[in-house]
PDB file of all heavy atoms in Angstrom:
ATOM      1  N   MET A   1       0.843  -1.202  -0.007  1.00  0.00           N
ATOM      2  CA  MET A   1      -0.005  -0.023  -0.007  1.00  0.00           C
ATOM      3  C   MET A   1       0.923   1.261  -0.005  1.00  0.00           C
ATOM      4  O   MET A   1       1.844   1.368   0.799  1.00  0.00           O
ATOM      5  CB  MET A   1      -0.922   0.019   1.233  1.00  0.00           C
ATOM      6  CG  MET A   1      -1.727   1.252   1.311  1.00  0.00           C
ATOM      7  SD  MET A   1      -3.057   1.099   2.544  1.00  0.00           S
ATOM      8  CE  MET A   1      -2.197   1.576   3.987  1.00  0.00           C
ATOM      9  N   LYS A   2       0.600   2.168  -0.914  1.00  0.00           N
ATOM     10  CA  LYS A   2       1.381   3.391  -0.978  1.00  0.00           C
ATOM     11  C   LYS A   2       0.732   4.472  -0.083  1.00  0.00           C
ATOM     12  O   LYS A   2      -0.430   4.706  -0.140  1.00  0.00           O
ATOM     13  CB  LYS A   2       1.394   3.923  -2.404  1.00  0.00           C
ATOM     14  CG  LYS A   2       2.399   4.931  -2.640  1.00  0.00           C
ATOM     15  CD  LYS A   2       2.442   5.265  -4.152  1.00  0.00           C
ATOM     16  CE  LYS A   2       3.636   6.113  -4.420  1.00  0.00           C
ATOM     17  NZ  LYS A   2       3.781   6.416  -5.854  1.00  0.00           N
ATOM     18  N   ILE A   3       1.488   4.985   0.830  1.00  0.00           N
ATOM     19  CA  ILE A   3       0.969   6.004   1.816  1.00  0.00           C
ATOM     20  C   ILE A   3       1.423   7.377   1.339  1.00  0.00           C
ATOM     21  O   ILE A   3       2.604   7.657   1.173  1.00  0.00           O
ATOM     22  CB  ILE A   3       1.546   5.715   3.227  1.00  0.00           C
ATOM     23  CG1 ILE A   3       1.149   4.339   3.661  1.00  0.00           C
ATOM     24  CG2 ILE A   3       1.152   6.824   4.206  1.00  0.00           C
ATOM     25  CD1 ILE A   3       1.790   3.897   4.978  1.00  0.00           C
ATOM     26  N   PRO A   4       0.401   8.257   1.137  1.00  0.00           N
ATOM     27  CA  PRO A   4       0.742   9.609   0.717  1.00  0.00           C
ATOM     28  C   PRO A   4       1.322  10.433   1.834  1.00  0.00           C
ATOM     29  O   PRO A   4       1.047  10.235   2.939  1.00  0.00           O
ATOM     30  CB  PRO A   4      -0.563  10.202   0.254  1.00  0.00           C
ATOM     31  CG  PRO A   4      -1.576   9.408   1.027  1.00  0.00           C
ATOM     32  CD  PRO A   4      -1.041   8.072   1.223  1.00  0.00           C
ATOM     33  N   THR A   5       2.269  11.308   1.506  1.00  0.00           N
ATOM     34  CA  THR A   5       2.858  12.199   2.504  1.00  0.00           C
ATOM     35  C   THR A   5       1.970  13.420   2.652  1.00  0.00           C
ATOM     36  O   THR A   5       1.087  13.629   1.876  1.00  0.00           O
ATOM     37  CB  THR A   5       4.292  12.684   2.039  1.00  0.00           C
ATOM     38  OG1 THR A   5       4.112  13.403   0.846  1.00  0.00           O
ATOM     39  CG2 THR A   5       5.139  11.532   1.834  1.00  0.00           C
ATOM     40  N   TYR A   6       2.221  14.135   3.663  1.00  0.00           N
ATOM     41  CA  TYR A   6       1.386  15.326   3.933  1.00  0.00           C
ATOM     42  C   TYR A   6       1.474  16.364   2.811  1.00  0.00           C
ATOM     43  O   TYR A   6       0.507  17.075   2.569  1.00  0.00           O
ATOM     44  CB  TYR A   6       1.683  15.911   5.303  1.00  0.00           C
ATOM     45  CG  TYR A   6       2.816  16.885   5.336  1.00  0.00           C
ATOM     46  CD1 TYR A   6       2.561  18.243   5.258  1.00  0.00           C
ATOM     47  CD2 TYR A   6       4.075  16.470   5.458  1.00  0.00           C
ATOM     48  CE1 TYR A   6       3.591  19.200   5.315  1.00  0.00           C
ATOM     49  CE2 TYR A   6       5.147  17.360   5.522  1.00  0.00           C
ATOM     50  CZ  TYR A   6       4.890  18.741   5.456  1.00  0.00           C
ATOM     51  OH  TYR A   6       5.939  19.598   5.470  1.00  0.00           O
ATOM     52  N   THR A   7       2.577  16.392   2.106  1.00  0.00           N
ATOM     53  CA  THR A   7       2.651  17.363   0.971  1.00  0.00           C
ATOM     54  C   THR A   7       1.791  17.035  -0.164  1.00  0.00           C
ATOM     55  O   THR A   7       1.514  17.822  -0.978  1.00  0.00           O
ATOM     56  CB  THR A   7       4.122  17.497   0.522  1.00  0.00           C
ATOM     57  OG1 THR A   7       4.568  16.187   0.127  1.00  0.00           O
ATOM     58  CG2 THR A   7       5.039  18.038   1.625  1.00  0.00           C
ATOM     59  N   GLN A   8       1.350  15.790  -0.210  1.00  0.00           N
ATOM     60  CA  GLN A   8       0.420  15.339  -1.318  1.00  0.00           C
ATOM     61  C   GLN A   8      -1.047  15.443  -0.936  1.00  0.00           C
ATOM     62  O   GLN A   8      -1.917  15.145  -1.714  1.00  0.00           O
ATOM     63  CB  GLN A   8       0.765  13.922  -1.678  1.00  0.00           C
ATOM     64  CG  GLN A   8       2.133  13.712  -2.303  1.00  0.00           C
ATOM     65  CD  GLN A   8       2.496  12.308  -2.435  1.00  0.00           C
ATOM     66  OE1 GLN A   8       1.990  11.421  -1.729  1.00  0.00           O
ATOM     67  NE2 GLN A   8       3.299  11.968  -3.424  1.00  0.00           N
ATOM     68  N   THR A   9      -1.289  15.866   0.300  1.00  0.00           N
ATOM     69  CA  THR A   9      -2.696  15.967   0.805  1.00  0.00           C
ATOM     70  C   THR A   9      -3.367  17.199   0.202  1.00  0.00           C
ATOM     71  O   THR A   9      -2.918  18.278   0.324  1.00  0.00           O
ATOM     72  CB  THR A   9      -2.685  16.095   2.313  1.00  0.00           C
ATOM     73  OG1 THR A   9      -1.946  14.993   2.822  1.00  0.00           O
ATOM     74  CG2 THR A   9      -4.090  16.119   2.855  1.00  0.00           C
ATOM     75  N   ALA A  10      -4.518  16.918  -0.440  1.00  0.00           N
ATOM     76  CA  ALA A  10      -5.304  18.030  -1.071  1.00  0.00           C
ATOM     77  C   ALA A  10      -5.819  18.942   0.038  1.00  0.00           C
ATOM     78  O   ALA A  10      -6.245  18.539   1.065  1.00  0.00           O
ATOM     79  CB  ALA A  10      -6.455  17.399  -1.860  1.00  0.00           C
ATOM     80  N   GLY A  11      -5.822  20.207  -0.296  1.00  0.00           N
ATOM     81  CA  GLY A  11      -6.375  21.211   0.584  1.00  0.00           C
ATOM     82  C   GLY A  11      -5.355  21.920   1.487  1.00  0.00           C
ATOM     83  O   GLY A  11      -5.645  22.993   2.016  1.00  0.00           O
ATOM     84  N   LEU A  12      -4.148  21.396   1.611  1.00  0.00           N
ATOM     85  CA  LEU A  12      -3.194  21.977   2.483  1.00  0.00           C
ATOM     86  C   LEU A  12      -2.613  23.280   1.878  1.00  0.00           C
ATOM     87  O   LEU A  12      -2.152  24.126   2.602  1.00  0.00           O
ATOM     88  CB  LEU A  12      -1.998  21.042   2.768  1.00  0.00           C
ATOM     89  CG  LEU A  12      -2.259  19.931   3.803  1.00  0.00           C
ATOM     90  CD1 LEU A  12      -1.012  19.053   3.986  1.00  0.00           C
ATOM     91  CD2 LEU A  12      -2.623  20.541   5.137  1.00  0.00           C
ATOM     92  N   GLU A  13      -2.737  23.446   0.580  1.00  0.00           N
ATOM     93  CA  GLU A  13      -2.231  24.715  -0.048  1.00  0.00           C
ATOM     94  C   GLU A  13      -2.982  25.921   0.409  1.00  0.00           C
ATOM     95  O   GLU A  13      -2.548  27.066   0.251  1.00  0.00           O
ATOM     96  CB  GLU A  13      -2.301  24.564  -1.596  1.00  0.00           C
ATOM     97  CG  GLU A  13      -3.714  24.512  -2.187  1.00  0.00           C
ATOM     98  CD  GLU A  13      -4.331  23.108  -2.114  1.00  0.00           C
ATOM     99  OE1 GLU A  13      -3.629  22.098  -1.812  1.00  0.00           O
ATOM    100  OE2 GLU A  13      -5.502  22.995  -2.473  1.00  0.00           O
ATOM    101  N   ARG A  14      -4.134  25.763   1.035  1.00  0.00           N
ATOM    102  CA  ARG A  14      -4.924  26.893   1.612  1.00  0.00           C
ATOM    103  C   ARG A  14      -4.279  27.474   2.827  1.00  0.00           C
ATOM    104  O   ARG A  14      -4.623  28.582   3.197  1.00  0.00           O
ATOM    105  CB  ARG A  14      -6.339  26.462   1.887  1.00  0.00           C
ATOM    106  CG  ARG A  14      -7.158  26.086   0.671  1.00  0.00           C
ATOM    107  CD  ARG A  14      -8.509  25.617   1.108  1.00  0.00           C
ATOM    108  NE  ARG A  14      -8.440  24.361   1.830  1.00  0.00           N
ATOM    109  CZ  ARG A  14      -9.386  23.821   2.516  1.00  0.00           C
ATOM    110  NH1 ARG A  14     -10.505  24.391   2.617  1.00  0.00           N
ATOM    111  NH2 ARG A  14      -9.211  22.645   3.078  1.00  0.00           N
ATOM    112  N   PHE A  15      -3.362  26.667   3.520  1.00  0.00           N
ATOM    113  CA  PHE A  15      -2.756  27.193   4.711  1.00  0.00           C
ATOM    114  C   PHE A  15      -1.363  27.720   4.437  1.00  0.00           C
ATOM    115  O   PHE A  15      -0.729  27.227   3.514  1.00  0.00           O
ATOM    116  CB  PHE A  15      -2.706  26.023   5.735  1.00  0.00           C
ATOM    117  CG  PHE A  15      -4.009  25.493   6.108  1.00  0.00           C
ATOM    118  CD1 PHE A  15      -4.639  24.391   5.431  1.00  0.00           C
ATOM    119  CD2 PHE A  15      -4.789  26.102   7.066  1.00  0.00           C
ATOM    120  CE1 PHE A  15      -5.886  23.923   5.780  1.00  0.00           C
ATOM    121  CE2 PHE A  15      -6.018  25.617   7.445  1.00  0.00           C
ATOM    122  CZ  PHE A  15      -6.587  24.580   6.755  1.00  0.00           C
ATOM    123  N   PRO A  16      -0.898  28.638   5.263  1.00  0.00           N
ATOM    124  CA  PRO A  16       0.481  29.135   5.116  1.00  0.00           C
ATOM    125  C   PRO A  16       1.499  27.995   5.216  1.00  0.00           C
ATOM    126  O   PRO A  16       1.224  27.016   5.992  1.00  0.00           O
ATOM    127  CB  PRO A  16       0.652  30.139   6.249  1.00  0.00           C
ATOM    128  CG  PRO A  16      -0.750  30.521   6.666  1.00  0.00           C
ATOM    129  CD  PRO A  16      -1.589  29.308   6.317  1.00  0.00           C
ATOM    130  N   GLN A  17       2.597  28.080   4.568  1.00  0.00           N
ATOM    131  CA  GLN A  17       3.578  27.032   4.508  1.00  0.00           C
ATOM    132  C   GLN A  17       3.977  26.555   5.935  1.00  0.00           C
ATOM    133  O   GLN A  17       4.096  25.402   6.178  1.00  0.00           O
ATOM    134  CB  GLN A  17       4.827  27.550   3.815  1.00  0.00           C
ATOM    135  CG  GLN A  17       5.925  26.535   3.642  1.00  0.00           C
ATOM    136  CD  GLN A  17       5.595  25.408   2.629  1.00  0.00           C
ATOM    137  OE1 GLN A  17       4.816  25.641   1.742  1.00  0.00           O
ATOM    138  NE2 GLN A  17       6.129  24.240   2.882  1.00  0.00           N
ATOM    139  N   LEU A  18       4.195  27.499   6.826  1.00  0.00           N
ATOM    140  CA  LEU A  18       4.618  27.133   8.219  1.00  0.00           C
ATOM    141  C   LEU A  18       3.583  26.383   8.993  1.00  0.00           C
ATOM    142  O   LEU A  18       3.888  25.726  10.001  1.00  0.00           O
ATOM    143  CB  LEU A  18       5.096  28.347   8.924  1.00  0.00           C
ATOM    144  CG  LEU A  18       6.319  29.057   8.357  1.00  0.00           C
ATOM    145  CD1 LEU A  18       6.631  30.384   9.105  1.00  0.00           C
ATOM    146  CD2 LEU A  18       7.479  28.147   8.353  1.00  0.00           C
ATOM    147  N   GLU A  19       2.326  26.481   8.604  1.00  0.00           N
ATOM    148  CA  GLU A  19       1.282  25.818   9.418  1.00  0.00           C
ATOM    149  C   GLU A  19       0.794  24.508   8.847  1.00  0.00           C
ATOM    150  O   GLU A  19       0.043  23.752   9.460  1.00  0.00           O
ATOM    151  CB  GLU A  19       0.028  26.761   9.457  1.00  0.00           C
ATOM    152  CG  GLU A  19       0.233  28.020  10.210  1.00  0.00           C
ATOM    153  CD  GLU A  19      -0.991  28.904  10.225  1.00  0.00           C
ATOM    154  OE1 GLU A  19      -2.109  28.438   9.919  1.00  0.00           O
ATOM    155  OE2 GLU A  19      -0.808  30.071  10.489  1.00  0.00           O
ATOM    156  N   ARG A  20       1.236  24.144   7.631  1.00  0.00           N
ATOM    157  CA  ARG A  20       0.725  22.960   6.947  1.00  0.00           C
ATOM    158  C   ARG A  20       0.917  21.670   7.678  1.00  0.00           C
ATOM    159  O   ARG A  20       0.018  20.887   7.760  1.00  0.00           O
ATOM    160  CB  ARG A  20       1.314  22.854   5.538  1.00  0.00           C
ATOM    161  CG  ARG A  20       0.748  23.932   4.639  1.00  0.00           C
ATOM    162  CD  ARG A  20       1.368  23.864   3.267  1.00  0.00           C
ATOM    163  NE  ARG A  20       0.904  25.011   2.517  1.00  0.00           N
ATOM    164  CZ  ARG A  20       1.402  25.364   1.372  1.00  0.00           C
ATOM    165  NH1 ARG A  20       2.242  24.587   0.742  1.00  0.00           N
ATOM    166  NH2 ARG A  20       0.919  26.461   0.758  1.00  0.00           N
ATOM    167  N   PHE A  21       2.109  21.416   8.208  1.00  0.00           N
ATOM    168  CA  PHE A  21       2.351  20.168   8.901  1.00  0.00           C
ATOM    169  C   PHE A  21       1.534  20.101  10.176  1.00  0.00           C
ATOM    170  O   PHE A  21       0.968  19.007  10.485  1.00  0.00           O
ATOM    171  CB  PHE A  21       3.777  19.963   9.235  1.00  0.00           C
ATOM    172  CG  PHE A  21       4.065  18.619   9.789  1.00  0.00           C
ATOM    173  CD1 PHE A  21       4.031  17.476   8.985  1.00  0.00           C
ATOM    174  CD2 PHE A  21       4.367  18.424  11.137  1.00  0.00           C
ATOM    175  CE1 PHE A  21       4.240  16.235   9.534  1.00  0.00           C
ATOM    176  CE2 PHE A  21       4.574  17.190  11.655  1.00  0.00           C
ATOM    177  CZ  PHE A  21       4.533  16.068  10.840  1.00  0.00           C
ATOM    178  N   SER A  22       1.326  21.189  10.880  1.00  0.00           N
ATOM    179  CA  SER A  22       0.539  21.210  12.119  1.00  0.00           C
ATOM    180  C   SER A  22      -0.895  20.871  11.759  1.00  0.00           C
ATOM    181  O   SER A  22      -1.549  20.114  12.488  1.00  0.00           O
ATOM    182  CB  SER A  22       0.638  22.548  12.818  1.00  0.00           C
ATOM    183  OG  SER A  22       1.902  22.795  13.201  1.00  0.00           O
ATOM    184  N   VAL A  23      -1.412  21.435  10.669  1.00  0.00           N
ATOM    185  CA  VAL A  23      -2.829  21.200  10.252  1.00  0.00           C
ATOM    186  C   VAL A  23      -2.987  19.705   9.879  1.00  0.00           C
ATOM    187  O   VAL A  23      -3.895  19.038  10.356  1.00  0.00           O
ATOM    188  CB  VAL A  23      -3.196  22.137   9.108  1.00  0.00           C
ATOM    189  CG1 VAL A  23      -4.537  21.688   8.490  1.00  0.00           C
ATOM    190  CG2 VAL A  23      -3.255  23.512   9.570  1.00  0.00           C
ATOM    191  N   TYR A  24      -2.020  19.213   9.132  1.00  0.00           N
ATOM    192  CA  TYR A  24      -2.057  17.810   8.711  1.00  0.00           C
ATOM    193  C   TYR A  24      -2.042  16.879   9.915  1.00  0.00           C
ATOM    194  O   TYR A  24      -2.830  15.962  10.086  1.00  0.00           O
ATOM    195  CB  TYR A  24      -0.875  17.486   7.832  1.00  0.00           C
ATOM    196  CG  TYR A  24      -0.675  16.058   7.587  1.00  0.00           C
ATOM    197  CD1 TYR A  24      -1.416  15.402   6.612  1.00  0.00           C
ATOM    198  CD2 TYR A  24       0.240  15.272   8.274  1.00  0.00           C
ATOM    199  CE1 TYR A  24      -1.322  14.020   6.374  1.00  0.00           C
ATOM    200  CE2 TYR A  24       0.387  13.933   8.024  1.00  0.00           C
ATOM    201  CZ  TYR A  24      -0.372  13.295   7.064  1.00  0.00           C
ATOM    202  OH  TYR A  24      -0.216  11.957   6.837  1.00  0.00           O
ATOM    203  N   ARG A  25      -1.125  17.181  10.842  1.00  0.00           N
ATOM    204  CA  ARG A  25      -0.980  16.319  12.071  1.00  0.00           C
ATOM    205  C   ARG A  25      -2.270  16.339  12.890  1.00  0.00           C
ATOM    206  O   ARG A  25      -2.670  15.293  13.416  1.00  0.00           O
ATOM    207  CB  ARG A  25       0.221  16.806  12.872  1.00  0.00           C
ATOM    208  CG  ARG A  25       0.576  15.916  13.943  1.00  0.00           C
ATOM    209  CD  ARG A  25       1.257  14.647  13.436  1.00  0.00           C
ATOM    210  NE  ARG A  25       1.617  13.888  14.612  1.00  0.00           N
ATOM    211  CZ  ARG A  25       1.464  12.527  14.662  1.00  0.00           C
ATOM    212  NH1 ARG A  25       0.983  11.915  13.610  1.00  0.00           N
ATOM    213  NH2 ARG A  25       1.709  11.889  15.711  1.00  0.00           N
ATOM    214  N   ALA A  26      -2.840  17.529  13.052  1.00  0.00           N
ATOM    215  CA  ALA A  26      -4.066  17.589  13.920  1.00  0.00           C
ATOM    216  C   ALA A  26      -5.209  16.826  13.237  1.00  0.00           C
ATOM    217  O   ALA A  26      -5.966  16.121  13.901  1.00  0.00           O
ATOM    218  CB  ALA A  26      -4.458  19.058  14.058  1.00  0.00           C
ATOM    219  N   THR A  27      -5.312  16.939  11.898  1.00  0.00           N
ATOM    220  CA  THR A  27      -6.346  16.228  11.207  1.00  0.00           C
ATOM    221  C   THR A  27      -6.133  14.722  11.295  1.00  0.00           C
ATOM    222  O   THR A  27      -7.063  13.928  11.450  1.00  0.00           O
ATOM    223  CB  THR A  27      -6.397  16.681   9.673  1.00  0.00           C
ATOM    224  OG1 THR A  27      -6.600  18.049   9.678  1.00  0.00           O
ATOM    225  CG2 THR A  27      -7.479  15.983   8.935  1.00  0.00           C
ATOM    226  N   HIS A  28      -4.881  14.254  11.129  1.00  0.00           N
ATOM    227  CA  HIS A  28      -4.466  12.864  11.245  1.00  0.00           C
ATOM    228  C   HIS A  28      -4.881  12.310  12.567  1.00  0.00           C
ATOM    229  O   HIS A  28      -5.511  11.258  12.688  1.00  0.00           O
ATOM    230  CB  HIS A  28      -2.980  12.726  10.963  1.00  0.00           C
ATOM    231  CG  HIS A  28      -2.511  11.362  11.275  1.00  0.00           C
ATOM    232  ND1 HIS A  28      -2.709  10.292  10.457  1.00  0.00           N
ATOM    233  CD2 HIS A  28      -1.690  10.883  12.291  1.00  0.00           C
ATOM    234  CE1 HIS A  28      -2.110   9.226  10.998  1.00  0.00           C
ATOM    235  NE2 HIS A  28      -1.494   9.569  12.057  1.00  0.00           N
ATOM    236  N   LYS A  29      -4.556  13.014  13.669  1.00  0.00           N
ATOM    237  CA  LYS A  29      -4.900  12.568  15.008  1.00  0.00           C
ATOM    238  C   LYS A  29      -6.427  12.491  15.196  1.00  0.00           C
ATOM    239  O   LYS A  29      -6.930  11.506  15.813  1.00  0.00           O
ATOM    240  CB  LYS A  29      -4.332  13.553  16.068  1.00  0.00           C
ATOM    241  CG  LYS A  29      -2.878  13.362  16.242  1.00  0.00           C
ATOM    242  CD  LYS A  29      -2.398  14.283  17.378  1.00  0.00           C
ATOM    243  CE  LYS A  29      -0.921  14.070  17.658  1.00  0.00           C
ATOM    244  NZ  LYS A  29      -0.515  14.950  18.774  1.00  0.00           N
ATOM    245  N   ARG A  30      -7.183  13.486  14.654  1.00  0.00           N
ATOM    246  CA  ARG A  30      -8.639  13.469  14.806  1.00  0.00           C
ATOM    247  C   ARG A  30      -9.224  12.248  14.043  1.00  0.00           C
ATOM    248  O   ARG A  30     -10.117  11.551  14.551  1.00  0.00           O
ATOM    249  CB  ARG A  30      -9.234  14.806  14.269  1.00  0.00           C
ATOM    250  CG  ARG A  30     -10.688  14.935  14.682  1.00  0.00           C
ATOM    251  CD  ARG A  30     -11.397  16.076  13.996  1.00  0.00           C
ATOM    252  NE  ARG A  30     -11.909  15.668  12.728  1.00  0.00           N
ATOM    253  CZ  ARG A  30     -11.619  16.149  11.529  1.00  0.00           C
ATOM    254  NH1 ARG A  30     -10.827  17.196  11.410  1.00  0.00           N
ATOM    255  NH2 ARG A  30     -12.116  15.669  10.431  1.00  0.00           N
ATOM    256  N   LEU A  31      -8.733  12.031  12.861  1.00  0.00           N
ATOM    257  CA  LEU A  31      -9.281  10.905  12.060  1.00  0.00           C
ATOM    258  C   LEU A  31      -8.891   9.550  12.720  1.00  0.00           C
ATOM    259  O   LEU A  31      -9.766   8.633  12.685  1.00  0.00           O
ATOM    260  CB  LEU A  31      -8.670  10.914  10.613  1.00  0.00           C
ATOM    261  CG  LEU A  31      -9.291  12.025   9.750  1.00  0.00           C
ATOM    262  CD1 LEU A  31      -8.504  12.126   8.458  1.00  0.00           C
ATOM    263  CD2 LEU A  31     -10.747  11.753   9.480  1.00  0.00           C
ATOM    264  N   LEU A  32      -7.764   9.433  13.276  1.00  0.00           N
ATOM    265  CA  LEU A  32      -7.424   8.244  14.011  1.00  0.00           C
ATOM    266  C   LEU A  32      -8.312   7.902  15.189  1.00  0.00           C
ATOM    267  O   LEU A  32      -8.633   6.767  15.493  1.00  0.00           O
ATOM    268  CB  LEU A  32      -5.951   8.311  14.483  1.00  0.00           C
ATOM    269  CG  LEU A  32      -4.902   7.946  13.541  1.00  0.00           C
ATOM    270  CD1 LEU A  32      -3.523   8.126  14.178  1.00  0.00           C
ATOM    271  CD2 LEU A  32      -5.004   6.538  12.961  1.00  0.00           C
ATOM    272  N   SER A  33      -8.804   8.937  15.829  1.00  0.00           N
ATOM    273  CA  SER A  33      -9.672   8.732  16.976  1.00  0.00           C
ATOM    274  C   SER A  33     -11.163   8.602  16.627  1.00  0.00           C
ATOM    275  O   SER A  33     -11.935   8.010  17.343  1.00  0.00           O
ATOM    276  CB  SER A  33      -9.516   9.878  17.975  1.00  0.00           C
ATOM    277  OG  SER A  33     -10.008  11.074  17.475  1.00  0.00           O
ATOM    278  N   GLU A  34     -11.597   9.132  15.434  1.00  0.00           N
ATOM    279  CA  GLU A  34     -12.984   9.172  15.090  1.00  0.00           C
ATOM    280  C   GLU A  34     -13.443   8.284  13.946  1.00  0.00           C
ATOM    281  O   GLU A  34     -14.589   7.931  13.889  1.00  0.00           O
ATOM    282  CB  GLU A  34     -13.353  10.640  14.789  1.00  0.00           C
ATOM    283  CG  GLU A  34     -13.234  11.562  15.921  1.00  0.00           C
ATOM    284  CD  GLU A  34     -13.495  13.003  15.477  1.00  0.00           C
ATOM    285  OE1 GLU A  34     -13.804  13.249  14.266  1.00  0.00           O
ATOM    286  OE2 GLU A  34     -13.400  13.885  16.348  1.00  0.00           O
ATOM    287  N   ASP A  35     -12.505   7.961  13.038  1.00  0.00           N
ATOM    288  CA  ASP A  35     -12.929   7.278  11.798  1.00  0.00           C
ATOM    289  C   ASP A  35     -12.365   5.881  11.673  1.00  0.00           C
ATOM    290  O   ASP A  35     -11.196   5.659  11.503  1.00  0.00           O
ATOM    291  CB  ASP A  35     -12.371   8.107  10.621  1.00  0.00           C
ATOM    292  CG  ASP A  35     -12.913   7.676   9.235  1.00  0.00           C
ATOM    293  OD1 ASP A  35     -13.536   6.605   9.192  1.00  0.00           O
ATOM    294  OD2 ASP A  35     -12.714   8.380   8.283  1.00  0.00           O
ATOM    295  N   PRO A  36     -13.289   4.841  11.844  1.00  0.00           N
ATOM    296  CA  PRO A  36     -12.758   3.445  11.786  1.00  0.00           C
ATOM    297  C   PRO A  36     -12.105   3.080  10.467  1.00  0.00           C
ATOM    298  O   PRO A  36     -11.163   2.318  10.426  1.00  0.00           O
ATOM    299  CB  PRO A  36     -14.063   2.656  11.968  1.00  0.00           C
ATOM    300  CG  PRO A  36     -15.045   3.611  12.540  1.00  0.00           C
ATOM    301  CD  PRO A  36     -14.667   4.960  12.080  1.00  0.00           C
ATOM    302  N   THR A  37     -12.549   3.621   9.358  1.00  0.00           N
ATOM    303  CA  THR A  37     -11.976   3.273   8.052  1.00  0.00           C
ATOM    304  C   THR A  37     -10.556   3.819   8.003  1.00  0.00           C
ATOM    305  O   THR A  37      -9.676   3.143   7.510  1.00  0.00           O
ATOM    306  CB  THR A  37     -12.846   3.848   6.919  1.00  0.00           C
ATOM    307  OG1 THR A  37     -14.166   3.394   7.060  1.00  0.00           O
ATOM    308  CG2 THR A  37     -12.311   3.508   5.568  1.00  0.00           C
ATOM    309  N   TYR A  38     -10.396   5.029   8.442  1.00  0.00           N
ATOM    310  CA  TYR A  38      -9.049   5.635   8.445  1.00  0.00           C
ATOM    311  C   TYR A  38      -8.118   4.860   9.414  1.00  0.00           C
ATOM    312  O   TYR A  38      -6.970   4.663   9.086  1.00  0.00           O
ATOM    313  CB  TYR A  38      -9.148   7.083   8.896  1.00  0.00           C
ATOM    314  CG  TYR A  38      -7.813   7.881   8.721  1.00  0.00           C
ATOM    315  CD1 TYR A  38      -7.521   8.434   7.549  1.00  0.00           C
ATOM    316  CD2 TYR A  38      -6.990   8.033   9.805  1.00  0.00           C
ATOM    317  CE1 TYR A  38      -6.350   9.194   7.391  1.00  0.00           C
ATOM    318  CE2 TYR A  38      -5.818   8.740   9.669  1.00  0.00           C
ATOM    319  CZ  TYR A  38      -5.470   9.353   8.474  1.00  0.00           C
ATOM    320  OH  TYR A  38      -4.329   9.999   8.346  1.00  0.00           O
ATOM    321  N   GLN A  39      -8.626   4.398  10.475  1.00  0.00           N
ATOM    322  CA  GLN A  39      -7.828   3.631  11.453  1.00  0.00           C
ATOM    323  C   GLN A  39      -7.274   2.374  10.810  1.00  0.00           C
ATOM    324  O   GLN A  39      -6.116   2.023  11.065  1.00  0.00           O
ATOM    325  CB  GLN A  39      -8.651   3.279  12.673  1.00  0.00           C
ATOM    326  CG  GLN A  39      -8.975   4.432  13.540  1.00  0.00           C
ATOM    327  CD  GLN A  39     -10.039   4.137  14.558  1.00  0.00           C
ATOM    328  OE1 GLN A  39     -10.490   2.989  14.646  1.00  0.00           O
ATOM    329  NE2 GLN A  39     -10.401   5.048  15.404  1.00  0.00           N
ATOM    330  N   ARG A  40      -8.047   1.705  10.068  1.00  0.00           N
ATOM    331  CA  ARG A  40      -7.650   0.460   9.408  1.00  0.00           C
ATOM    332  C   ARG A  40      -6.533   0.698   8.288  1.00  0.00           C
ATOM    333  O   ARG A  40      -5.712  -0.201   8.147  1.00  0.00           O
ATOM    334  CB  ARG A  40      -8.855  -0.309   8.795  1.00  0.00           C
ATOM    335  CG  ARG A  40      -9.734  -0.954   9.790  1.00  0.00           C
ATOM    336  CD  ARG A  40     -10.723  -1.852   9.167  1.00  0.00           C
ATOM    337  NE  ARG A  40     -11.725  -1.150   8.363  1.00  0.00           N
ATOM    338  CZ  ARG A  40     -12.892  -0.695   8.792  1.00  0.00           C
ATOM    339  NH1 ARG A  40     -13.214  -0.912  10.063  1.00  0.00           N
ATOM    340  NH2 ARG A  40     -13.690  -0.091   7.993  1.00  0.00           N
ATOM    341  N   ARG A  41      -6.617   1.823   7.660  1.00  0.00           N
ATOM    342  CA  ARG A  41      -5.644   2.135   6.639  1.00  0.00           C
ATOM    343  C   ARG A  41      -4.295   2.408   7.245  1.00  0.00           C
ATOM    344  O   ARG A  41      -3.310   2.097   6.857  1.00  0.00           O
ATOM    345  CB  ARG A  41      -6.030   3.323   5.824  1.00  0.00           C
ATOM    346  CG  ARG A  41      -7.100   2.943   4.845  1.00  0.00           C
ATOM    347  CD  ARG A  41      -7.515   4.117   3.918  1.00  0.00           C
ATOM    348  NE  ARG A  41      -6.315   4.741   3.384  1.00  0.00           N
ATOM    349  CZ  ARG A  41      -6.299   5.979   2.915  1.00  0.00           C
ATOM    350  NH1 ARG A  41      -7.334   6.681   2.861  1.00  0.00           N
ATOM    351  NH2 ARG A  41      -5.205   6.452   2.369  1.00  0.00           N
TER     352      ARG A  41
END
């Protein structure tokens, strides 16, 4: 399975460069706790 990096995540271009990883990480943590499908991937 190929795992995309945060730089390939759609929508991050809307955030300033310095905030992108923080936004990605926060979203990743939220999805891990709330979305069963995301957890399995």
